[in-house]
VOGU-3710 file (C-alpha; in Angstrom, 3 decimals, decimal comma):
1> msdeskqqpk> -56,676/-69,626/42,492  -58,043/-66,181/43,851  -58,300/-63,024/41,971  -54,964/-61,427/43,548  -53,211/-63,760/41,985  -54,411/-63,340/38,876  -53,530/-59,551/39,441  -49,914/-59,938/39,773  -47,772/-59,488/36,510  -45,506/-62,082/35,397
11> etppangghp> -41,543/-62,120/35,634  -40,367/-61,415/32,342  -37,461/-64,046/31,478  -34,170/-62,553/30,539  -33,076/-61,258/27,344  -30,080/-59,372/27,342  -27,190/-61,901/29,091  -28,806/-63,001/31,986  -30,268/-60,085/33,450  -33,735/-58,877/33,895
21> iypygpppyp> -35,684/-56,290/32,343  -38,242/-54,342/34,479  -40,122/-52,447/32,536  -42,435/-50,820/35,381  -39,361/-48,970/36,736  -35,808/-49,188/37,984  -33,978/-51,765/39,187  -34,139/-52,531/43,103  -30,333/-51,927/43,247  -28,242/-48,546/42,278
31> ypthnnddei> -26,804/-47,882/39,586  -22,930/-48,628/38,465  -20,875/-45,466/39,739  -18,863/-43,992/36,766  -14,957/-42,835/37,210  -15,020/-38,734/37,651  -11,118/-38,483/37,767  -11,219/-36,916/33,965  -13,463/-34,283/34,942  -12,233/-30,916/35,728
41> dlvdiaktiw> -13,327/-29,457/39,247  -14,090/-25,994/39,411  -13,559/-25,685/42,905  -10,253/-27,061/43,474  -9,344/-24,759/40,562  -10,578/-21,924/42,152  -9,014/-22,864/45,346  -5,527/-23,322/43,264  -5,712/-19,823/42,334  -7,211/-18,220/45,514
51> egrryvyisv> -4,027/-19,728/47,778  -1,425/-18,368/44,985  -3,565/-15,011/44,253  -0,874/-13,124/45,345  1,788/-14,441/41,582  -0,863/-13,652/40,172  -1,132/-9,831/41,712  2,373/-9,190/41,438  2,288/-10,041/37,509  -0,617/-7,864/36,751
61> gvclllglfv> 0,961/-5,471/38,800  4,565/-5,736/36,732  2,737/-5,893/33,339  0,285/-2,891/34,065  3,530/-0,889/34,782  4,972/-2,004/31,824  2,008/-0,916/29,621  1,641/2,449/31,550  5,786/3,139/30,438  4,676/1,819/27,028
71> afgsseeyta> 1,343/3,707/26,729  2,872/7,258/28,308  6,149/6,959/26,969  5,128/6,557/23,401  5,411/9,160/21,049  2,049/9,798/19,437  1,055/9,327/16,346  -1,705/11,325/13,560  -3,196/9,380/10,711  -4,383/10,387/7,507
81> evkllpetnq> -5,898/8,661/5,101  -7,422/9,347/1,068  -9,361/6,915/-0,754  -8,754/6,710/-4,382  -11,425/5,261/-7,334  -9,352/4,055/-10,092  -9,704/3,749/-13,549  -11,135/0,298/-14,589  -9,102/-0,352/-17,853  -11,062/-3,358/-19,239
91> vsglgglgsl> -12,443/-3,522/-22,824  -14,515/-6,284/-24,265  -12,541/-8,769/-26,337  -15,591/-9,463/-28,702  -16,014/-5,924/-30,313  -19,610/-5,560/-31,351  -20,636/-8,843/-30,374  -20,314/-8,304/-27,133  -23,390/-5,983/-27,024  -25,280/-8,220/-29,006
101> arsfgispgq> -24,135/-10,836/-26,215  -24,830/-8,950/-22,927  -28,437/-7,814/-24,956  -28,999/-11,600/-23,953  -27,539/-11,667/-21,022  -24,290/-13,223/-21,329  -21,814/-11,630/-19,616  -18,624/-11,524/-22,616  -15,017/-11,740/-21,367  -12,905/-9,228/-20,938
111> qptegipael> -9,245/-8,396/-21,521  -7,189/-5,821/-20,032  -6,071/-2,977/-21,818  -2,274/-2,046/-21,733  -1,652/0,222/-17,839  -0,865/-0,587/-14,065  -4,054/-2,838/-12,797  -5,136/-1,227/-9,675  -3,943/-4,411/-7,947  -0,802/-2,713/-7,953
121> ypdisrslvl> -0,624/0,739/-6,467  -0,314/-0,339/-2,880  3,469/-2,080/-3,866  3,798/1,012/-6,016  3,041/3,952/-3,308  5,267/2,243/-1,069  8,100/1,794/-3,676  11,623/2,759/-3,687  11,066/5,391/-6,734  8,923/6,961/-4,866
131> msqlmdyevt> 10,008/6,922/-1,296  13,733/8,246/-3,357  11,462/11,360/-4,203  9,741/11,636/-1,254  12,733/12,120/0,862  13,239/15,732/-1,389  9,518/16,513/-0,395  9,519/19,400/2,116  7,396/19,596/5,227  6,582/22,331/7,962
141> lpetekrisl> 7,677/21,740/11,387  5,395/22,042/14,046  7,410/24,504/16,244  9,132/27,084/14,187  6,795/26,864/10,892  10,203/26,079/8,872  9,713/24,292/5,488  12,473/21,433/5,812  13,166/18,485/3,423  11,138/15,030/4,867
151> fdffnehrkp> 14,711/12,994/5,118  16,487/15,957/7,670  13,213/16,166/9,527  13,893/12,803/10,135  17,220/12,062/10,394  18,012/15,393/12,731  14,766/17,173/13,777  12,398/14,105/14,979  13,450/13,441/18,444  12,731/9,702/19,630
161> sivettlnys> 10,303/8,556/22,558  10,988/7,401/26,037  10,029/3,679/24,889  12,612/4,143/21,395  15,135/5,044/23,481  15,459/2,715/26,077  14,834/0,161/23,248  17,505/2,138/21,059  19,754/1,065/24,452  19,039/-2,138/25,306
171> iklpftflgv> 17,299/-4,693/22,829  18,512/-2,985/20,013  22,064/-2,319/21,118  23,954/-5,275/20,041  22,815/-4,648/16,373  23,034/-0,960/16,985  27,227/-1,969/17,639  27,238/-4,685/14,221  25,747/-2,200/12,300  28,568/0,655/13,138
181> irewfssepd> 31,161/-2,127/13,011  29,961/-2,912/9,438  29,808/0,932/8,717  33,745/1,065/9,691  35,042/-1,459/7,486  32,721/-0,405/4,455  33,040/3,583/4,330  33,411/4,977/1,237  36,395/7,019/0,561  34,957/10,845/-0,997
191> lsaadqllid> 33,617/11,483/-4,100  34,845/12,830/-6,784  33,521/15,096/-9,609  33,356/12,388/-11,903  32,339/9,434/-9,319  29,477/12,343/-8,169  28,302/11,964/-12,311  28,331/8,948/-12,454  26,008/8,547/-9,428  23,537/10,782/-10,650
201> nekrlrilrm> 23,476/9,104/-13,969  23,263/5,702/-12,480  19,812/7,349/-11,045  18,368/8,603/-14,049  18,484/5,373/-14,921  16,400/3,886/-11,576  19,650/2,662/-10,400  19,798/3,951/-6,400  22,272/4,561/-4,046  21,969/5,560/-0,905
211> sreqwevtrq> 24,067/6,437/2,465  23,150/4,286/5,808  21,057/7,402/6,864  19,548/7,964/3,742  18,135/3,659/3,689  17,332/4,322/7,404  15,061/7,160/6,926  13,877/5,014/3,877  12,822/2,586/5,855  11,122/4,431/8,673
221> vrdrisasmg> 9,136/6,992/5,981  8,023/3,824/4,134  7,118/1,791/7,461  4,862/4,628/8,101  2,917/4,394/4,594  0,181/1,626/4,569  -2,065/0,678/1,014  -4,825/-1,514/0,212  -7,479/-2,675/-2,187  -11,106/-3,506/-1,488
231> resglvtvsv> -11,654/-6,779/-3,567  -15,036/-6,318/-3,704  -15,697/-1,997/-3,876  -11,849/-1,912/-6,285  -11,256/1,188/-3,730  -7,814/1,891/-3,175  -6,837/3,351/0,517  -3,150/5,178/1,153  -2,786/6,636/4,469  0,089/7,602/6,255
241> kmpdpemaae> 0,832/8,011/10,168  3,301/11,282/11,397  4,244/12,804/14,275  2,392/16,075/13,574  -1,388/16,162/11,720  -0,639/18,611/9,334  2,396/17,100/8,558  0,769/13,597/8,018  -1,892/15,370/5,616  0,770/16,893/3,324
251> vtgqvveylt> 2,758/13,814/2,977  -0,796/11,846/1,992  -1,694/14,562/-0,168  1,723/14,314/-1,693  2,100/10,381/-1,850  -1,124/10,344/-4,011  0,647/12,792/-5,760  3,509/10,823/-6,899  1,410/8,040/-7,324  -0,691/9,342/-9,947
261> eyitsyrtek> 1,939/10,863/-11,764  3,642/7,352/-11,782  0,874/5,768/-13,370  0,402/8,572/-15,757  3,767/8,434/-16,893  3,912/4,732/-17,339  0,307/4,003/-19,054  1,266/7,618/-21,956  4,560/6,521/-21,821  4,240/5,158/-25,760
271> arndvefiee> 1,909/7,714/-26,928  3,915/10,691/-25,389  6,751/9,516/-27,577  4,538/9,468/-30,622  3,218/13,130/-30,254  7,242/13,918/-29,472  8,491/12,008/-32,355  5,266/13,216/-34,607  5,931/16,926/-33,515  9,226/16,935/-34,343
281> ryneaktrfe> 8,603/15,898/-38,040  5,655/18,420/-38,081  8,137/21,222/-37,333  10,331/19,928/-40,027  7,324/19,659/-42,671  6,440/23,556/-41,922  9,721/24,971/-41,965  9,660/23,162/-45,126  6,840/24,041/-46,289  7,247/28,229/-45,682
291> aaqeqiarfr> 10,670/27,978/-47,314  9,475/26,278/-50,507  6,504/29,099/-49,824  8,812/32,255/-49,821  10,886/30,959/-52,690  7,838/30,790/-55,232  6,531/34,152/-54,090  9,891/35,907/-54,040  10,589/34,233/-58,086  6,945/35,752/-59,105
301> denrgeltam> 8,497/38,995/-57,564  11,062/39,423/-59,692  9,981/37,395/-63,000  6,560/39,466/-62,781  5,721/40,124/-66,838  8,370/37,578/-68,194  6,571/34,426/-69,704  9,814/32,689/-71,307  9,916/29,271/-71,253  12,810/29,019/-68,504
311> artqeqrlqs> 10,934/31,204/-66,433  7,600/28,866/-66,780  9,616/25,798/-66,237  11,673/27,244/-62,511  7,804/28,127/-61,734  6,614/25,047/-62,452  9,603/23,259/-60,411  8,776/25,357/-57,750  5,321/25,222/-57,697  5,798/21,498/-57,386
321> eynltfnlyn> 7,907/21,792/-54,571  5,252/24,303/-52,729  2,438/21,755/-53,289  5,108/18,388/-52,330  5,964/20,387/-48,621  2,352/21,903/-48,192  0,535/18,226/-48,365  3,398/16,959/-45,850  2,751/19,566/-43,276  -0,756/19,250/-43,845
331> tmaerleear> -0,530/15,480/-43,439  1,709/16,195/-40,356  -0,313/18,057/-38,876  -3,166/15,672/-39,022  -1,048/13,472/-37,631  -0,145/14,818/-34,574  -3,549/15,910/-34,063  -4,600/12,422/-33,542  -1,251/11,576/-31,721  -2,086/14,225/-29,130
341> iklqdqtpvv> -5,949/12,863/-28,975  -4,686/9,559/-28,198  -2,567/11,200/-25,737  -5,959/12,409/-23,982  -7,745/8,831/-24,443  -4,741/6,653/-22,923  -4,678/9,131/-19,776  -5,643/7,250/-16,872  -8,282/8,978/-14,528  -7,418/8,632/-10,983
351> nvlepvavpd> -10,396/9,898/-8,869  -10,412/10,818/-5,534  -13,467/9,206/-4,123  -12,570/10,929/-0,152  -10,012/13,530/-0,017  -7,428/13,568/2,618  -7,871/15,746/5,589  -6,338/16,391/8,615  -7,052/14,492/11,182  -8,669/16,044/14,619
361> qrsepkrpli> -7,289/12,435/17,257  -4,190/10,451/17,390  -4,194/6,740/16,048  -1,189/6,095/18,311  -0,786/4,977/21,229  -3,826/3,408/22,363  -3,453/3,835/25,808  -7,139/2,085/26,702  -6,200/-0,923/24,391  -2,853/-1,098/25,893
371> llismllgvl> -3,561/-1,017/29,939  -6,540/-3,917/28,793  -3,837/-5,747/26,827  -1,570/-5,677/29,839  -3,667/-7,009/32,387  -4,754/-9,667/30,632  -1,304/-11,215/30,035  -0,661/-10,122/33,533  -3,408/-12,339/34,543  -2,133/-15,326/32,088
381> lglvllygkr> 1,064/-14,789/33,007  0,456/-15,506/36,952  -1,231/-18,544/36,323  1,455/-19,310/34,332  3,873/-18,804/37,451  1,256/-20,213/39,459  0,353/-23,626/38,043  4,303/-24,076/36,875  5,427/-24,025/40,884  3,214/-26,594/41,214
391> fftg> 3,951/-28,555/38,505  7,631/-28,625/39,582  7,480/-28,367/43,179  4,688/-30,874/43,079
//
């Protein structure tokens, strides 16, 4: 056997179903081809879009025109905001053991005290109770510097924008018509003085009765007020959107003032009632003490030098009454001072972390964003029309 035949590699026997294995290179025939029917052909997509580009041009043009109409036809709005840091109303439920547990690195459980949780501040700032009070707040008109109520401003002086007018006479027209018909059938007669007095009493009991115009203005103002609370920081942010920057700052400050008053009134209601009750009893005890003091002084002046038994008995009786009224007066004075201190302790503190400022830039409409969204919607609508036509026409 020659040396060349010894150096040639031996053929490996088939080991996978009769197909030979070639360890020194690819097989002498090509691999089987794969089916590419499911793959996306980018060239075909680009060709389809280029052939139907006029649909994209038309849709982008129409959407841009609508975007320009919305961007420059909407009324300008300004937003003012304030950030509050409410008081944390939590005390340790372990008392003196709480400090001992904290010294060993153990966090004791917390029990909330009486009061409104800070999580409810956003809901309170948009409640109907606060909205009914806000309707009477007077704001300054930008043109005339005249002070009018917020209800009169939205009901009489605020002019709707071109976009709002278009929507009112197009999309919202059927709903407006239904509202007018409902108002005709549910119109209320003129109220007498007695009926008005009953309604005023119901308002004091927080049963609100508002007319259709009042409800509309209330909804408008309510939608312009937003509040949120950061879960990690605990900050409460209150923002108000108005057509004028000065008005936005004024209304924001008033909303914060109403919110603080409501929280304070809720937290200190029982303590204030206690102070009022004890103060009445204190005034009664003071009156009795002063009367007993005058009686014993008058008796001693009238019976000066007389040492009869009857006079001494009368003096002892007046002295006992004087001592009793004095002790009662002294006790009520101490109770009144304690109640006032308790009222002061229970009064919550709402710190203004970032005060309200007059905004220098409008918050709405955001014209660049509106035009960008309009262009993207135009491109998307054009592609939908192009492929829809291709799908239906085959």
